[in-house]
C-alpha positions as CSV (number, residue, x, y, z in Angstrom):
1,X,0.0,0.0,0.0
2,X,2.8,2.5,0.7
3,X,4.2,2.2,-2.6
4,X,1.0,2.8,-4.5
5,X,0.9,6.1,-2.7
6,X,4.5,7.0,-3.7
7,X,4.4,6.0,-7.3
8,X,1.9,8.5,-8.7
9,X,4.0,11.4,-7.2
10,X,6.9,10.1,-8.8
11,X,5.2,9.7,-12.4
12,X,3.7,13.4,-11.9
13,X,7.2,14.9,-11.4
14,X,8.4,12.9,-14.3
15,X,5.5,14.3,-16.7
16,X,6.1,17.8,-15.6
17,X,9.8,18.2,-16.2
18,X,9.7,17.7,-20.1
19,X,6.9,20.3,-20.1
20,X,9.2,23.0,-18.3
21,X,12.0,22.1,-20.8
22,X,9.6,22.7,-23.9
23,X,8.5,26.1,-22.4
24,X,12.1,27.3,-21.9
25,X,12.9,26.5,-25.6
26,X,9.9,28.4,-26.8
27,X,10.8,31.4,-24.9
28,X,14.0,31.5,-27.0
29,X,12.2,31.8,-30.2
30,X,10.6,34.6,-32.1
31,X,7.8,34.8,-34.9
32,X,7.9,37.1,-37.9
33,X,4.8,39.0,-37.8
34,X,5.4,41.7,-40.6
35,X,7.7,41.8,-43.6
36,X,8.3,44.9,-45.8
37,X,10.3,44.4,-49.1
38,X,13.6,42.6,-48.8
39,X,14.1,40.6,-45.6
40,X,16.1,37.4,-45.4
41,X,16.8,34.7,-42.6
42,X,20.3,33.1,-42.3
43,X,20.5,30.2,-39.7
44,X,24.0,28.4,-39.3
45,X,25.4,27.0,-42.4
46,X,22.2,27.1,-44.3
47,X,21.5,29.2,-47.4
48,X,20.1,32.6,-47.1
49,X,16.2,32.4,-47.6
50,X,13.4,34.9,-47.7
51,X,11.6,35.7,-44.6
52,X,7.9,34.9,-44.4
53,X,5.2,36.0,-42.2
54,X,4.6,33.4,-39.4
55,X,8.2,32.2,-39.9
56,X,9.8,30.8,-36.5
57,X,13.0,32.2,-35.9
58,X,15.3,30.4,-33.5
59,X,18.4,31.7,-31.5
60,X,21.5,32.0,-33.6
61,X,19.4,32.8,-36.8
62,X,20.4,36.2,-38.5
63,X,17.8,38.4,-39.7
64,X,18.8,40.8,-42.5
65,X,16.9,43.8,-44.0
66,X,17.6,45.4,-47.3
67,X,17.4,49.3,-48.3
68,X,14.0,50.5,-47.8
69,X,13.1,47.3,-46.1
70,X,11.5,46.6,-42.5
71,X,10.5,43.7,-40.4
72,X,8.8,42.9,-37.1
73,X,9.4,39.9,-35.0
74,X,7.5,38.9,-31.8
75,X,9.2,36.9,-28.9
76,X,7.2,34.3,-26.9
77,X,7.4,36.8,-23.8
78,X,5.7,39.3,-26.0
79,X,8.7,41.4,-26.5
80,X,8.4,43.3,-29.7
81,X,11.1,44.1,-32.1
82,X,11.1,46.1,-35.4
83,X,14.0,46.2,-37.6
84,X,14.8,49.2,-39.9
85,X,16.6,49.4,-43.3
86,X,20.0,47.9,-43.6
87,X,19.8,45.9,-40.4
88,X,21.7,42.9,-39.1
89,X,20.2,41.4,-36.0
90,X,20.3,38.1,-34.2
91,X,19.6,36.9,-30.7
92,X,20.6,34.5,-28.0
93,X,18.8,33.3,-25.0
94,X,15.6,35.0,-26.2
95,X,15.5,38.6,-25.3
96,X,18.4,38.4,-22.6
97,X,21.0,39.1,-25.7
98,X,19.6,40.9,-28.7
99,X,22.5,41.5,-31.1
100,X,22.7,44.2,-33.7
101,X,25.5,44.1,-36.1
102,X,24.3,47.3,-38.1
103,X,21.3,49.4,-38.4
104,X,18.4,50.1,-36.3
105,X,15.9,48.2,-34.0
106,X,12.9,49.6,-32.1
107,X,12.1,47.3,-29.1
108,X,9.1,47.1,-26.8
109,X,9.8,45.3,-23.7
110,X,7.0,44.3,-21.3
111,X,7.5,44.8,-17.5
112,X,7.4,41.1,-17.0
113,X,10.5,40.5,-18.9
114,X,13.7,40.7,-16.8
115,X,17.2,41.4,-18.1
116,X,16.6,42.2,-21.6
117,X,19.6,43.7,-23.4
118,X,20.4,45.0,-26.8
119,X,24.3,44.8,-27.7
120,X,26.4,46.3,-30.4
121,X,30.2,46.3,-30.6
122,X,31.4,47.1,-27.1
123,X,28.2,49.0,-26.1
124,X,24.9,47.6,-24.4
125,X,21.3,49.1,-23.7
126,X,19.7,47.4,-20.6
127,X,16.1,47.6,-20.9
128,X,13.1,46.3,-18.9
129,X,9.6,47.6,-19.4
130,X,10.8,50.1,-22.1
131,X,10.0,51.0,-25.4
132,X,13.1,52.4,-27.3
133,X,15.1,52.6,-30.4
134,X,18.7,51.3,-30.7
135,X,20.8,52.3,-33.6
136,X,24.4,51.1,-34.4
137,X,26.6,51.7,-37.2
138,X,30.3,51.1,-37.1
139,X,32.0,53.4,-34.5
140,X,28.8,54.8,-33.0
141,X,25.2,53.9,-31.6
142,X,22.4,55.9,-30.5
143,X,19.8,54.9,-27.8
144,X,16.5,56.7,-27.5
145,X,14.0,55.9,-24.9
146,X,10.3,56.4,-25.7
147,X,8.7,55.4,-22.7
148,X,10.3,53.7,-19.5
149,X,13.8,53.8,-18.3
150,X,17.0,52.0,-19.8
151,X,20.6,52.3,-19.2
152,X,23.3,52.5,-21.8
153,X,26.8,51.5,-20.9
154,X,30.3,50.3,-22.3
155,X,31.0,46.7,-21.4
156,X,34.2,45.9,-19.7
157,X,34.4,49.9,-18.7
158,X,33.2,50.0,-14.8
159,X,31.3,53.0,-14.3
160,X,30.9,54.2,-17.8
161,X,27.2,54.1,-17.9
162,X,24.2,56.6,-18.2
163,X,20.4,56.4,-17.1
164,X,18.3,57.4,-20.2
165,X,14.7,58.2,-19.2
166,X,11.7,58.7,-21.6
167,X,12.4,61.7,-24.1
168,X,16.1,61.2,-23.7
169,X,18.9,60.1,-26.3
170,X,22.5,58.9,-25.5
171,X,25.4,58.2,-27.7
172,X,27.9,55.4,-27.4
173,X,31.2,54.7,-28.8
174,X,33.2,51.5,-28.2
175,X,36.3,53.6,-27.8
176,X,35.0,56.8,-26.1
177,X,32.8,57.6,-22.9
178,X,29.1,57.2,-23.2
179,X,27.5,60.8,-23.7
180,X,25.3,62.5,-21.2
181,X,21.6,62.3,-22.2
182,X,20.0,64.9,-24.2
183,X,16.2,65.4,-24.9
184,X,14.7,64.6,-28.2
185,X,11.0,65.2,-29.4
186,X,8.9,62.0,-28.7
187,X,5.9,63.4,-30.5
188,X,7.8,64.0,-33.8
189,X,9.4,60.7,-33.5
190,X,5.8,58.9,-33.2
191,X,4.6,61.1,-36.2
192,X,7.6,60.4,-38.6
193,X,9.3,57.1,-37.7
194,X,8.5,54.3,-40.2
195,X,8.9,51.7,-37.4
196,X,5.8,53.5,-35.8
197,X,3.6,54.5,-38.6
198,X,4.0,51.7,-40.8
199,X,3.0,49.0,-38.3
200,X,0.3,48.2,-36.0
201,X,0.0,50.2,-32.7
202,X,2.2,48.9,-29.8
203,X,0.9,48.0,-26.5
204,X,2.8,50.8,-24.9
205,X,1.1,53.4,-27.4
206,X,-0.6,55.1,-24.4
207,X,2.2,55.2,-22.3
208,X,4.3,57.1,-25.2
209,X,1.6,59.2,-25.7
210,X,1.7,60.3,-22.0
211,X,5.2,60.8,-22.2
212,X,5.0,63.0,-25.2
213,X,2.2,65.2,-23.5
214,X,4.6,65.4,-20.5
215,X,7.1,67.0,-22.9
216,X,4.4,69.5,-24.2
217,X,3.6,70.6,-20.8
218,X,7.3,71.2,-20.2
219,X,7.5,73.3,-23.4
220,X,4.5,75.4,-22.5
221,X,6.2,76.0,-19.2
222,X,9.4,76.9,-21.0
223,X,11.4,74.1,-19.3
224,X,12.1,72.7,-22.6
225,X,12.6,74.7,-25.7
226,X,12.3,73.5,-29.2
227,X,15.4,73.8,-31.5
228,X,16.0,73.4,-35.1
229,X,18.8,71.0,-34.2
230,X,18.4,67.4,-35.8
231,X,20.6,64.1,-35.9
232,X,20.0,62.3,-39.1
233,X,20.6,58.7,-39.7
234,X,23.6,56.7,-38.6
235,X,25.9,59.4,-37.4
236,X,26.3,61.9,-34.7
237,X,26.5,65.2,-36.7
238,X,24.0,67.8,-35.5
239,X,22.3,69.7,-38.4
240,X,20.8,73.0,-38.3
241,X,17.7,73.1,-40.4
242,X,14.4,74.8,-40.9
243,X,12.2,73.5,-38.1
244,X,9.4,72.8,-40.5
245,X,11.4,70.1,-42.2
246,X,12.9,68.5,-39.2
247,X,11.5,65.2,-39.5
248,X,12.8,61.8,-40.0
249,X,14.7,61.0,-43.2
250,X,12.3,57.8,-43.5
251,X,9.3,60.3,-43.7
252,X,10.8,61.9,-46.7
253,X,9.9,61.0,-50.4
254,X,13.6,59.6,-51.1
255,X,14.5,56.6,-48.6
256,X,17.6,57.4,-46.4
257,X,19.9,54.6,-45.1
258,X,18.5,54.8,-41.5
259,X,15.1,55.5,-40.0
260,X,16.1,57.3,-37.0
261,X,16.2,61.1,-36.6
262,X,16.0,62.9,-33.4
263,X,14.5,66.4,-33.1
264,X,16.6,67.6,-30.2
265,X,14.8,69.9,-27.6
266,X,17.3,71.2,-25.0
267,X,16.7,72.1,-21.3
268,X,16.3,75.7,-20.6
269,X,19.7,77.1,-19.3
270,X,21.9,74.1,-20.3
271,X,24.8,74.5,-22.5
């Protein structure tokens, strides 16, 4: 009689263990949910193949987008990643290590996801419960936060990190200190970025709108001041333009190599 009580417990534990393993494996996968123009997948030694909606993307697979192309992937933990033109993207351990070889990725990470990171050469953005854009081109990266709070840091350089809040952008360089954050116009970004306007609304849409409204209130109180300073595309060059035309290159008739432009607003009294 004693063994008849014990055995059902042992069988139950053995049945649960494989299920947990399966769930862990699924969390390391993403699904292609949108493809615009030229998007390809490269897995291991396999041949480069076109990406299709509903394709499952396993860790170690590289996603590549061509000029004028974009893609959206959603992970099993509901993290959304949107890739801009000319992007080379892969991941390991699900959202714990998102790797950007070139280009730009917009990421919306739920609060429940712990330890999500976006890595470029020598520079990392740590994000949890954040919607933000990470852009990298050889020698420089930009990290913009649309809602939530993230941290940009240089790996293996203790103390070289900055906290980046909603409406702020920081610039990182593998061979130089991370910049102090500067303000950028969230509302203009939301109106012009093709990674926003060409895709379905994100779950964080209300939160981003709230942060944009906060900026508008700060402008009305002159705590923030509109400028005609814009950083276009993949570099750090600040351009002086007519404010009426300070929009994302991707919103212009002629496609630009990168979807990111930041209309910078500076704090009153800052240098």
